[in-house]
N, C-alpha and C positions, 0 to 999 in steps of 0.2 A: 601462676606467680613466677617471677624471675628470681635471680640469685642476688643476695644482699652482699655488698662489698664495703669494707671500711676503707676510706680514702680521705682526701683532703681537697679543699677548694684551691683553685689556681688563679682566682680573679683579684686577689689583693694580697698584700704581704703578710697578712695574719694567717692565711692558709688553714682556716678552721676545719676541724674534723667533720667528715660527712659519712653518712651511711647511704649508699647508692644502690638502688635496685636496677639491675640490668636484665632486659628480656629481649630475645631475638636480636642481640647485639646492639641494643639501644638503651640509653638511660631513660627509665620511665618514672622513677620516683626518687626524691632526695629528702633525707632527714638529717638533722644535726646528730653527731656522734657523741653521746654522753660519756663514752669511755675514753675519749681523747682528753688527756690530762691537761692540755693547754687551753682548749676552748670550752671544755666541760659542758657540752651540749648547746653551746651558743653558735648561731650562724645568722647571716643576714640574707636578704632577698637575692643577693648576687649568687651566693652559694646555692640557694634554692633553685636557681635557674641555670645551672651549669649545662643542662642538656642543650640549651641554645648555643652555647660555646662549642660543645662537642659535635652537634649535628647541625650543619647549616649548608645552604646551597652553594657557598663559595669554597667549600673544602677542596683542597688540592689532593689528587690521587696519584698522579704520575709526573715524572720529570718533564719539563717543558723548555723549549728553546724558541727565542724570538726569531721569527722569519718575517722580514719587512714589518708590517704593522700588526701582525698576529702571532700566535704561538702554535707550535706543532709539538705533538708528543714524541719524545725520544726515549731511548733506554737509559738505565742508570749508567751502564758502561760508557755509552757515548757522552752522557752529560759529564761524568767524572773525567774522562779522557780530555774532552775539549776544555773544561774549566782549568784543569791542571796545566794543560799545554799553554793556555793563554796567560795564566798566572806566572808560569815559568818564564815566558817570553817578556812580559811586562816588567817583572822584578829584575830579570836578567839585563834588560836594556836600561831601565831607569833607576834601579836600586831599590832597597827595601822600604824606603819612605814612600814609595808609590802605592803601597798596599795598606789597607786598613780593615780591621774586623769590627763590625758594629753588632754587638750581641752581648750575651752574658746570662741569659735565662729568664729575664723579665720577672713576673710576679710568682711563677710557680715551678719553673724548670731550670735549675741552676747547673746541673751536672754537665751540660753541654759545654760550659765555659772551660772546663779542664781540657777539653779537646780543641775548642776554638782558639784559646790562648796559646796552646802548644803549636797549633798550625801557624798562627801569627808569628810566634817567636822563631819557629823553624824557617820561616821566610825572612828572618832577620828584622822584622818590624816590631815596634813598640806601640803602634797606633791601635789601641782599643778605644772605641767610642761607645758610651752607654748612657742610660737614663740616670745613673748615679751622678754623673757630672752635669746632667741637665738640671738636677734639683739640689744636690747636697754638696757641691764642690766647695763653696765658701765655708760651710759649717764643718765639713770633714777636714778641710785645710786648717781651720782654727784648732780643731782637736789635735791635729798633728803637732802644732806649736804648743798648746797648753797641756795636753795629756801625754804627748810623746809619740803617738802613733795616729795616723789619720783614720784608722778603722775603730778607734776607741771612742765611739759616740755614746753619750750618756742618755739615759731614759728616766722618767719619774718612777720612783718606787711607790706606785699607786696603792698597793695593799697596805702600806704602813704610813702613808702621808696623812697629815691633818689638813693640809691646804694645798690645792692644786691651782697654780696660776697658768692660764692658757693664753698663748699668743699666736694668732694666725693659724689656728687649728680648729676645725669643726668636727671633733671626734664622734659626735652623734651620727654623722654621716660618713666620715672618711676613715674611721677606725684608727689605724696606725699604732695602736697598742692592743694587746689581746682583750677581747670582750669590751671594747671601749664604751659602747652605750651603757652596758651594765655597770661598769666602773664609775662612769660619770653620774649616772642616776643614783648610785649608792652614795657618792660624795654629796650630791645635791640634797638628798633626803635626810642625811645624818645631821642632826642639830649641832653635833660637836665638831663637824668638819666644814670646810668651805671650798667652794668652786668659784674662781674669779676668772672672767674672760675679758681679754683685750682684743677687740675685733671691730672694724668699721661697721660690719653688718650685725643685725640682730639674728645671728645664726641659730640653728637648732640647739647648739651647745650654749650659746648666750642666753637663750630663753629659759634654761633651767638653772642658770648660775645665780649665786648669791649676790654677786656684783658684776655688772657689765660696764666696761669702759669703751664707749663707741668712738674710738680714736679716729682722727682725721687720716685718711689714706696717705701712706708714704712717710709718716712721722714716727715710726716705731723706734728708730735709733735715738731720736731726740727725747722720746719718753724714757727710754732705758737710761740714757745719760742723766736725765732729771731724777729718776728713782735712785740711782746710785749716789748722786749728789745729796739727795735728801737723807738717805741712810747714813752717809758719812757725817753730814752736818749734825744730825740728831744723836750721833754716837751709838747707833744700833748695830754697827758692824761687829762681827765675832773676832775680836782681836787675837784670842788664843789660837783660833783656827788659822787665821792669816799667818801667824808666826810659825806655826808647826807644820802646816800643810801647803803653803804657797810660797812662791818666790817671785820677785820682780814687781810687787805691787807698789813699793816705794817709788819706783821709776815712772809710774803712771798716775799715782794718787793725786798729784797736783792738778791734773787735767780736769778734775771734778770740783775743784775749789773755785769759788767766785763765779760759779755758773749761774746764770739768771734762770732759776728753776721756775719761778712763776710765769715768766714770759714764755719759756719753753712749753710749759703745760698748756698755756693759752693757745700757742701755735698748734698744739696737738688737738685742740678743740675739746679739752677736758677741764674738769673742775679741780683746782689745786687741793682742796681739803680731801677730796675723795682719793686722789692719787697719793697724797701723803699717807692716808689711812691704809691703802693697799700696800704701800712700801713698808709701813710699820708691821702689818700683818705678815707679810712675806718674810721680813727680817727676824721676827720674834717668835714665829710658830714653826712647827715641824713641817716645813713647806717643800714643795717640789714644783717643777716648771716643765711644761710641754709646749714646744713650738714646732711649726711645720711650714708648709709652702708659703703661707702669708708672710713669713719672715725670710725664709730661704730665697724666695723669688721677688722680694720687695726691694725698695731703694735701700742702699747701704747694706746689702745682703751679708757680706763677710763681716762688716763692722757690727751688724746686729748680733751675729753669733759670738763675736768677741765680747761685746758688752754683756751678753747673757752669761757667759762664763764668769766675768768679773762680778756680776750681780750675785750669782750663785756662790762664788767663793767668799765674797765679803760677808755673806750671811751664813757661811759654814754649811752650805747645802749640797756640796758635791762629795760623792763617795760616802754619804751619811745616810743612816736609816731614815726612811721616809722622805729623803731628799731625792737628788738625782744620782743614779748609780750607773756604773759601767757594767753592762750585762756580759755574761760569758758567751762564748761562741764555739761552735764545732769547727767552723772554718771562717777566717776573717772575710769581710765583704770585699776585700781587695788588698793589695800590698801597700805598704807605706812608701809612697813615691815622693820624696822631698825634692822639690825642684832645684834646690841649692846643690844637689848632687850632680856633677857634670855628666854622669852616665845616663841621667834621665833626659829623654828627648824633649825638645820643644818643637812645635809645628813650624813649618818653613815660612808660611805667609803671615800668620797672626802671632807668632811667638808664644803660643799658648802651651801650658804644661798640664800634666795629668795630676789628678788627685785620686788616691786609692787605685792607681793604675789606669784610670779612665780619663780620656780627653773629652772636652765639652762638645757635644753635638752641634752647638750653635756656630762653631767655627768651621765645621766641615765644608759647607758650600764654598767658602773663601779658599779653603785648602785645595778644593777640586778645580775651581775656576781661576786660580792663580796662574801666572805665566812662569812661575818658578820651575826650573828644570826637574826638581824632585817633587813636583806637586802630586797629589793623590790621583791615581788613574784606575785603580781596581779596588772594589769594596765588596766584602761578603757581609750580608745582613742576615742575622738569624733571630727569630723570635722578637722582632721589633718592626715597627711601622713608622719610620721617620717622616713619611709624607703626611702623617696625621698626628704624630706624637711630639715632634720637635718644632721649634720656632721657624716661621717663614716658609710655608709650603711652597710658595712661588719660587723662591731662590733655591730651595732643595730640588724642585722639579728641573730648573735650569741646570743645576750642578749634576744631578744624576743622569740627565740626558747626554751630558758631555763626557761621561766616564768611558774608558776603553772596555771595562768589564764591570758589570753589576750583577751579582748573584744573590738571590733571596731564597733562603730556606725557611719555609713557613707552613702554617696550618691551612691558610686560606689565600685566595687571590686578593691580597691587600692592594692598596693604592701603590705601595712601594714595589710589590711584586709585578704589578702591571707595567712598570717602567723598566723592568730588569731584562738582561740578556738571557739569563737562565733562571728558572723557578723550580726549586726542589721541594717536594712534599715531605714535611716532617710529621712525626706522630704527635699526638696531643699528650697532655699530662695524664690522660686516662687510657692511653694505648701503649705507654712505655713505663719503665722504671725511672722514677725521677723524684726530686725533692728540692727544697730551698735551704739556704743557710742564713736566713734573716735572724739576727740576735735579738729576739723580742721578749724573752722571759728572764725573770730574776727571782731567786738566785739559781734556780734550776736551768739547765740547758736542754731544750726539747728538740727532738728530731723525729721526723716521720718520713719513711721511704714509701712513696706511693707505688703501687704495682699495676700492671695492665689489667683493666677490667672490661675493656672493649677491644675486639679484634679489628685491626686496620682494614678498611674497605678500599683497598688499592695497594700501591707499592710504597707507602710511606715508610720512612726510616727514623730511628732515633737520631736526634741532631748530632750527638757525639759520633755516631756511625758515619754520618755524612762527612764530618771533618776528617775522620780517620781515613776514609777512602780517598779523599783528596790528598791528604798527606802521604799516603802509601803510593799513589800515582806520581807524586812529586819526588819520591825517593827519600823522604824524611825519616823513614823508619829503618833502622839497621836490620840486617838479616837475623831471623829468629830460628834457633835450632828446633828440630822436630821434637826433641825431648821436652821442650817447654810446652808445646801444644799437648803432648801426651800427658804430662804431669797435671795440666789443667783439668783433665777428665778423671784423674785418680782421686785426689783429695786436695783441700786447701793447704794442708801441711806439706804435701809432696810438691805442690806448685810453689809454695813459698821458698822451699829449699832450692828448687831448680832455678827460680827467678834470681835468688841471691848469687848462685854460682854463675849464672849468665851475666848479671850486672857487673861482677868482678872481672869478667874477661872481655866485655864489650864496652869500650869507653863512651859510646854514644847512647847507651841504654838509658841512663838517668834522664837525659833531656827529652827522650821520646817515650818515657814510661807510660803515660796514659794510653798512647797508641799500642804499645806492647801489651799492656793489660787487656785492652779492648780486643786485639787480634787473637789472643790466647784464651785467657780466662773469660773474656766477654763472649767468645764463641761457645764455650762450655756452658756458661750461665744463660745464654740467649739474650744478653744485654750488655753493651759496652758501658752504660751508665752504672750498672750494678757492679761491674768489675772495677770501675774507677772508685766507687765507694769502698769496696773491700781494700783496695790498695791504699787509699787515704788513711783508713783506720790502722793499717799495719805500721805506718810511719808517723802516727800522731805524736805531737810534741809533748814534752814532759809536763807542761802546764795542763794540757788536756787530760793526760793520764791522772794527774792529781785531782782534777775536777771529777773525773769518772770514779775515782776511788771514794769520793765523798758521797756518791750515789749508791755505793755498794759493790761496784765492780772490783775484782781482785787484781791488783797491780801485777805485772809480769809479762813475759813474752807472749802469752796467749790473750792478753787484754783485747787487742784489736779484733781477734776472731770471735771472742765472747760477745763483744758489743755488736758486731756485725750480725751474729746469729740472733741476738735479742731483737734487733731491728727487723730482721726478716720474720721472726716469729710474732711480731706485734705490729700489724699493719695500721693500727690506730696511733702508733707513735709511742715513744718512751722518753724518760729522762735519761740522757746519756751522760750527764755531768752536773755538777753544782759548784759554783764558785764560792769562795769563803765569804759569807755575809758579814763576818766580824772584821774583815780586813779588805774592804773594797779598794783601799789606797794601794794595795799590792798590784792592781791593774794599771796604775799610772806608770808610764815607761820613759819619763824624762830622766835626764842624767842624775839629778838630785832627788828623784822620786817624789817631787813636789809639783803642784799645779803651777805652771808658768803663766804669769799674768802680764808679762812684758812682751809684746809683739811689735817690734820696731816698724815693720812694713805697714801697719795700720795706724800708726800714731798721728801722721799728718791728717788723715781723714778724721780721726777722733778730735784732734785740735780744732779743725775747721768746722766741726759740728756745733753750730750755734744758731740762735734765732734768726739773726740777720741773713746768714747764708741760706738757711733752710727756707725762709719766707721768699727769698728771691728765686730759689730753685723750684718752689712749688707754684709759682705763677703759671697759669695755663695759657698756652697759645690760643688765640681767638679761633684759629682753624680747628683746634681740637680741645674744646672746653671741658670735656668729661674725662674721667679716669676709668679705664676698662680693667676689671679683674679678669684676666684671660685664663680661665680654667677654674672650675668649681667642682669639688668633690661632692657627689650626691649618691644616694642609693640606687639611682637609675643610670649611672655610668660606670664603666669598668675599663678605663683607658680605651684601647681599640680591640679588646679581646672578645667583646660581644657584638658581632657584626649583624646578627639577625634582629631587626627592631621589634620583632613580635614579642620579645621578652618584656617590653615596656608598653605593650598595647593598652590603650585607654588612659595612659598617663601623660601629663603635660611635662615633657622631659627636657626639651632644648629650647629655652627661651632667654631673652635678654631681660634680666631683672633691673628695674629702675624705680627710684623713689617717686611717690605721687607728685611732689613739688616739681621735680624735673620734668615729669611727663606733662604736667599742666603747662609749664612754661614753654614746652615745645609743641603744645597742642596735640599730644599723642594720647591714645587710649589703649587700655588693656586689650590684648588679643590681636591688635592690628600688626601687619607686617612692616618692619622697619629695616633700614639699611644702616649698618655700622661701618664707619670709615676710619681708617688709621693710616699712618705713613706707609704701612706694608700693603694694604689692599682693602677690600670691602667684602661683606657678607650680608645676606638677607636672613632675617630671623623674626620669630614672633615675639612681640613685646609682652612682658609680664610686669604690671605695675604692682609694686609691693612695698609696704612700709618697713619691711625687714632690710631694705637697701639703705645705704647711706646717701645723703644728698650729694650730688656731683659724682657719684660712683655707680657704675653699671657692671653687671656680672653675666658672663657666659660660661656654661660648663664645657669641659673638654671631652674628648672621646666621641664627638659627633662629626657630621659631614662625611660619614663613611658611605662608600658606594657599594650597596649590597644588592646582588642579583640584578645589577644594571641600573639601580636607582639610588640617588643620593638622599640620605636621611639626615636632617638637621644641619646646623652650621658648623663649619670647620674653623674653630677659633684661632688655629695657627695660621690661617690665611691673613689674620689681622696682626700678627706679631712679627717684628723685624728681627732677623738673626743678629744684627749688630746692636740691638737694644739689650745690652748685657753688661755685667760687671767685670771686674778685673780677673775673675776666676772663670769667666765664660758662662756664668749662670744667667739665663734670660730674666729680665725684669718683668715677668708676666703679670705681677700684681700691681703694676703701675704703667699702663699703656695709654697714652693720650689718644682720645677718639672724639668723634662726633656721631650723633644719631639723627637720621632723617626719616621722614615718612616716605614710603614708596608710592 
């Protein structure tokens, strides 16, 4: 029998607690961890199969350098020397805008971001590209305007809610809140509670709902405007809440008057009486709302998020028990980067701006292929696979092939790594100290630091260590006295005192602090990530200290050390803090501490949102008569983290779902191979005829088309998406891609 370790899943943002048995340096058995206070013994088949993530034929073991059309093994010293030399030359000749960092930790390993971002800033760049801006840019931008900070995104208080309204989210498959299937089934089975789903598809979540509104694809914004208009006309709005907790509504209220609600709902393909009843229920009950990629990546993405905030606010459901609440966090998901601040960069070719510090990946190909003298020329990619994760694979391939320097630090030989000049092997989430900072729990703030449970089989490094070594070679780390190295081995208290003395005498210390911690304390601890966590806790802001005190930690100068030790002593994770559930409005950071409902930048789009304009926009081109939902969350996909298809052996996992009526009109049958064609390209895939699909609407899951062990498995849906098919925030409109389907 092997050794049992408490750890967590790295395959989705819920990071459920796991008990893993390791034997002969391999994961041999996985169970849910009942002692994890967040997941409470819940896990899904993704976590059950993490061994396929950890052990696969494509794992990278040694640094590689491209030579002609192949790779040769090189030493770490050679790799770091050459990468640093090339970076220094490129940035020196073309300026800091020539460099971008594409990373941040993905689903399970965020601590590398402290080092990657510091490396980026050390080179003078602001260009971080990540999945955050691939999916959430519009929603988080709206939060910046309405809540005061882009990282203050609200979530449903599912434990206290009486009614959960779901839009564009299939939680029974995609999770996105802790124990999502458990919570949804609980609501569906409780006669005193309600689950309402708005989704074109009869999804797994829609199947258990009390009410399912099978909305016409692409009309979510029209429906939201209609629901708000109904509530205001009927007088169901919460007038006291609007007066006490919001501002700016009087400036937008008139846009919902004299709106042809019945015609709008007809355009949405829905029944007026049913929509009116859903509006009444949401407005008059202790309700909450959960929306996801179906809204984030749909038509009118940013406007959808704005309308949802208005809907929540007029019903008094924001920062309210059982409504939508702002969760606490140990570390924000990113900085507040208001594009109105002249210090915030915009890209040179597309004039794009960051949200939460992250630029939209969809513009990167244009930024590389531009003729602008400050175009992107060097990119470091970590823990990401843009050649399968981001829109327009073909354009990304063209762009990445034209880079002067492409470095990929990864677990496996991904499609992106295969195009790189240098490939650096990183440790997995089970070979290193690491964690995530997703703010998923309320009112408690949960944190779990995973520890190494598998020894690396090669020369893999923690990602933070890789960034540190490049920064060191570039001369971005100031001289460190021997006394600081010595203090790191004595005690944390001795190190803290020595570090303070050093920082007071070295003006460059603060800007290089993650690297200094990594080189000194990280060496003593055996992990630069662990050292970064310790450092973060020593300088925790006052708000976090107050939250920690509510959980029972004693305020004072030793608070950070106490929390750090508790985290180390409890591999299953702990509650590190608790926000005040009696005053969730304290999380609002607008100047007047109220929810701002007036966003001038979106008013023209809101005014133009009417039946005539939408009907005209929804007319399909005869070349592309169907709508493709490009990307579908399922229990059988995990982005591109599961490369070995054996974990899905025997399952029908990558198909094109189509309604029987559409299949009949095209003379197609279930199981046959078809070709899907869009403006961007084409892919071949197996057809699945299903009455869960909406007429005129076809669906392909994401995370397939991976080349594993030399063979491609499934269809790459991003070969079908155009990078220019995006909204004003750079978010790809993946849920509304015109296409046609042909028999092969």
